N, C-alpha and C positions, 0 to 999 in steps of 0.2 A: 672793494678795500677801503676808499676814501670814506665808504656812507657809514662803514664799520668805526671808523677813527672818529667820523662825526658823531657816531651814536654812544662811543662809550666817552669821549670828551665832555661833549655838551653836560649831559647829567652832572660832570664834577665841575663844572663851574657856573651851573644854573643853582644847583644845593649848597654851592658858598656862597653866591649872591644873597638866595635867600636866606641863608644864615647869620649872613650879615645883617641882613637887614629886619632880621625877626631878633634878634639879638636885645636891641636898646629894648623893645617894646616886653619880650621875655623880664629881661634884670628889670624893669622899669616897678613890674608889679612883685619879682623877687624881693626887693628892695622894699617894696609900698610897704606888703605885710612881714615884713623880716623873715622870711624862710632859708632861717638857718637855727641849728643847732646853738641851744643857748646858755650851755655850757660845753667849756670844754674837757677831753678827757675822751679817753678809751682805754679797754679791758682786754688783755690779751688773751688767745684763745686757749689758751690753758685757763684761764680763769681771772688769771692776777691782773692786778694794776699794772698795766703799761710804762712803767715808770718814765725810762729812758723818751721813749714816743712824747711822751705826755710832755716831758720839759722841754722838747725841741720845739712841739705844735699849739703850746696853750694857748697862744694868742690866735692859730691860724683857722681856728675851727669854728669859732664865733663871727659874726658879722660879716660873713661872706656865704652868699645865698648856694643852698645845694640845687637840685634839680634842673644843673645845666644841660644834663644829657636831651631835655626835651628840644635844644637845637637841632640837634645830631637826628632823629628818629621823624622829627616832624619836615625838615628840611628836606630828608631824603623821601618821605611820602609825600611831601607835594610836586616833588619834581617828576615822580614815576608817577604819577597819578594824572599829572598835569599833562605830559605827555602822551600819555594813554585818552585822555578826555580829547587831546588834540590831533589824535589819530580817529579819533572816532565823530568827530564833528566835522572837522574839516580830511578827508581821507583820499588825500591826495598818497604819490608814487612814494615821494619825502619823510610826510609823517606817518605814514603805516612802516615804512621800513625803521623809524626813527623810535618807534615806541618798542620799550623792554619788557611790559610786563605780561611774562609767558606762563602759562601752568607747567609746563615742565623745567623752567628754569628760576622766576624768581617769585614764583609766587609762595616758597617754604621761608626763603630767606627774608622776606619782606614778613612774613607770619611770624615770625622767632622774633625780629626785631621789635614787632610791633606788641607781641605779648609778653616777651621779658621785657621791656619797658613800661608796659603796663604795670607788671607787679613791682617793677623797681621805683615806678612811681608811689603807689600805693604805701613802700616801705620807707620812700622818702618824705611821705607828707605826717606818715605815723613818728618816725625819729623827728621833725620839728616839734609836733603839738606835743609828742611825750616828753620834750627836753623844757617843755616851758613850766612844766611842774618840776625838775630837777629829778626823771626816771629816765630811765631808760626807753628810749620809745624803738621804734621799727617793727618791724616782721621779724620772729626770732629767726636763727640760724637754719632748723630745722625745718620752718615754713619755708623758708626764700628756697633749701634744698630739696624739698620737695616740688615748689613751680618751677625749678630747674629740671626735675627727672620728669616730669608730666609732658613740658615743651618738649624735651628732649624726645622722648618716646612717641610723640605723636609725631616728629621730626624723624625717629628713624624708621616708625611704620611707614611712612610715605616713604621712602626710599624703598624701604623691605617688598611693600605691599606693591604698591602703586607703581615704581620703576623700576622692578624686581632687581636690586642691586643686593647682593649678597654675600659680595668679597670685596676684600682693596685692592689697590693695583701695588704691583713689587716692578721693581726695576728691571730694564729688558724686554717688557709686555707683558711678565707673568703676574699672576694675582693670585691672592691668601683667601680660598674660601673659605666662609663662616659658617655660614648656614643663617638658621637662628640667633647665634653669639653675636651676627651683624647686630644687630639692637642692644646687645650687652655691651659692645666698644663700645659705640656711640654714646652710650650714656655715660659709661666713664670716661671717656678724652672729652665730653660735656661740663663732667662735674670737675674734671680738672681744670680745664681753661676758665670756667667761672669762677674759680678760685684764683686764679691769676687776676680777678678784675681788682684786687686792691692792690696794685700798682698805682691806682688813683689818688695816690697819697700826696702830689706835690704837686707842683701848680706848675703844666704844661705838659706834663710827664705822660698819663694816659694818653693824652690828645695826641701828641706825636709818634706814639708808639703804635696806638690802633690805626691811625694814618697810612703808616709803613705798612704794614701787616695785610690792611683791606687792598692798597694799592698796589700789593704783591700778587694777590692771589687778583687778582682784575686783570693782571699783566698774565699769571697762568693761563687765566680762562680765555684771556682772547688769542693769546698760542694756538690754544686746545680747539678753538671757536666756536666757543661759546660765548659769543657776543653779549648776549642778552645778560648775564650772569659777571659778565666783563662788565660790561655798561651798570649794574648794580651795584660792583664794588665800587666804582668809583666816584657814584651819586653818592656812597659811605663814604669814602676819604675826602669830596671837597665838600662834605659837611662835618667831617669832624675837623677840617682847617679850617673852618668858619667860629668853630668852637674855640679850636687853637688860637686862633685870634684873640681875643677876648679871652683867655685861659692863660697866657703866659703874663709872668710875675709882674704886678702881682694880679690874682685871677681877678677877674669878675666875678663868676659862679665857678663851682664845680662840678664836676660830672656826676658824681653819686649812682645811685644803686640803678635808678632809670634810663642811666646810658651805659654803665657796663654789665648789667645783667643781661639786656638788649647784643646788646656786641660781641662778650663774647660769647653765648651761645648759636649767633647768627655765624662768627666767625665760625664756630664748626661745620656747619652745614656749607660753608662755602668749601671749604677744605675735601667735603666730603661729595660737594658735588664735580668737583674738578679730580676726582679721583678715577673711579670706573666710568662714570659718564663722560669723560671727558677722554676716556683712553691714556687718561695718568695716574701719578700716584699720589695727587695733593694731601692725603693723609700722610702719608709716611713722612714728607717735609712739613710739615706743621709744629714738629719739635722744634723743627732749625727757626722757619719763618718768625713763629712766636716763642721763641728761646727769652725772653725777656718774661712772659709771664711764666713759663718753663720755673727758672730761675726764682722768680718769686715765690711760687711755690714752695719751689724745693729746700729754698730759707725757712718756708713755715715749719716745714714738714722738720726740717733737722733740728730747728731749733725746741723742735717741742720734747723730740726723742731723746734730745741730747741733756736736754735739762731734766727729764721722768726718768732715764738710765743712768747718767752721769752725776747729774746734781748742778751742772753749769752749764754754761750757755757757750753755743759756737761764736755769735754776731752777738754784738752789743745791743742789738736789737734786731726785730725783722719783720717786714720783709726785709730783703737784702737791699733796696734803695736808701732803708731806713738807718740801715747799717753805715754805709757811706756818707750821711750827714752825721751819723754820732761819733766818726772817724774826723770829723769837722771838715768837710766838702761843704760848699755854700749850696741851698738848693738847686741853684740855678745851675752848677756844674753837675750837678747827679744829671737832672734833668738834660742839658745837652750830651753829653757822654750816654746816656741811654736812648737820645735821638740816633747817634753816630753809629753806638750800637743797633740798633734795631735797624738800621739802614743797611750796614752789612750783612748781617743774617738773612735778613731778605733777601739780597739778593743773590748769596748764596744758594738760599731755598729755591728761587728762583732759577738760578744756574742748574743745581740737582735733579728740578723738576721737567726742565728744557732737555737735558743730554740722556734724562732716564729712557 
């Protein structure tokens, strides 16, 4: 039991320390090469100018580097690989037990984290380069969705074919058999959660919310005795805390796509890992634990339909966290209240997962 606790806590501390040490190096180059958008401004999902958003953030999008998400996936990867190398080069009873790079639990989430981060990094670089000439840079939404779709289908196929998972868990030890529709469900959930990545819109907001969600699933996995996936979640949470250390107002950098794409897809993978494979229903509690992301996406959808069908908006600006800003809440107040809300729904999600 003690070794399991150390196995989970050590990666969290390690990735946090690594992230704190890596950030000054990373930000030195991000500022040196001016890795930020050169022009502020954003377009709404319906193609019109996001006038309210732009009035709130016209000075924030410039002069602050993107690609802060590098700290998250790099710190996480270095800790995972570092402990594995240690167990191979000095194979003692302790080092072998501390290794959590396993084919059945951590290969897939680590793969999605890195693949999503790589595509996101390309988007960030193109965004920066494109804005130099006053043009909209970055990958198009269609290309990004295709990337999310390909990564998600590969992950879902691993579950379905390699791990023989074809259902999701229900309370009371029951399950809902899906057969091949399992892959479709996985894909739809991945798209939805990825859309929630736009929560990366205020200093400190995304870092705090994602930390809570991964910590919650780490707790669920630990309860299910999936220690490797619990350690993985802890490593991600520790790296996120390191990012958050430098992202609280005023932010030194933004997470941007290289952080949010990998994290959102990986969150979905972790939810499925803690479902039938762990004898629980991690997918069913995902809308609870990830409720801040759900509300973010829902507010965008409602806003679009209301403008098209009713000719007027429901919110002053979408997504929801910017609506609170438009109401006059200081950004730090929105962020900290989201942190509190995230913690409460995470506790609720864990409770539901444990009592089922």
